[in-house]
C-alpha positions in Angstrom: 44.2 5.8 -0.4 43.1 6.1 -4.1 42.7 2.8 -6.2 41.5 2.1 -9.8 38.8 -0.6 -9.8 37.9 -2.6 -13.1 34.9 -4.7 -13.6 34.7 -7.5 -16.1 32.0 -9.6 -17.9 28.8 -10.3 -15.9 30.0 -8.1 -13.1 30.5 -5.2 -15.5 27.1 -5.8 -16.9 25.4 -5.9 -13.5 27.1 -2.7 -12.3 26.6 -0.8 -15.6 30.3 0.3 -15.7 33.6 -1.0 -16.4 35.6 0.7 -13.7 36.0 3.6 -11.3 38.5 5.4 -9.3 37.7 5.5 -5.6 39.1 6.2 -2.1 39.3 3.3 0.3 40.3 3.1 3.9 41.1 -0.6 3.8 44.6 -2.2 3.0 43.5 -5.4 1.5 41.6 -6.8 -1.5 39.1 -8.5 0.8 38.5 -5.3 2.6 37.9 -3.5 -0.6 35.4 -6.1 -1.6 33.6 -5.7 1.7 33.5 -1.9 1.3 31.9 -2.4 -2.1 29.4 -4.8 -0.9 28.4 -2.3 1.8 27.4 0.0 -1.0 24.3 -2.1 -1.3 22.6 -3.2 -4.6 23.9 -4.1 -7.2 27.4 -4.4 -5.6 26.1 -6.5 -2.8 24.6 -9.0 -5.1 27.5 -9.4 -7.6 30.3 -9.3 -5.1 28.6 -11.1 -2.2 30.5 -13.6 0.0 29.9 -17.0 -1.3 29.7 -15.9 -5.0 32.7 -17.0 -7.0 34.5 -13.8 -7.8 38.1 -13.8 -9.0 40.4 -10.8 -8.2 43.7 -9.4 -9.6 46.0 -6.7 -8.2 48.0 -4.9 -10.8 47.1 -7.7 -13.3 48.3 -10.5 -11.1 45.8 -13.0 -9.8 45.6 -12.4 -6.0 43.8 -13.6 -2.9 41.9 -11.4 -0.4 44.9 -11.0 1.8 46.8 -9.0 -0.9 47.9 -5.6 0.2 46.6 -2.5 -1.7 48.8 0.5 -2.3 48.2 4.0 -3.5 47.3 4.0 -7.2 47.2 0.2 -7.6 44.6 -1.3 -10.1 42.2 -3.9 -8.8 40.1 -6.1 -11.1 37.0 -8.2 -10.3 35.7 -10.8 -12.6 33.7 -14.1 -12.5 35.6 -17.4 -13.1 36.2 -18.2 -16.7 34.9 -21.5 -18.1 35.5 -22.9 -21.5 35.6 -25.9 -23.6 
């Protein structure tokens, strides 16, 4: 299925792009993250398991079990801190 992926903050900077449209074979956010990690550097380092990465599906915060659907928008971003 085709999905739109957006990258924010330090993830966007590391990847050198704010987003892309891609074809995926997986059905979940976690599976998509794994597919991106499998691309190798720099995806593997910024989206690596064990790194704090937040995800949203169609602008709603979601966990890795969230189901993808054709044409959905996925966002990856680091946790936000502030004071």
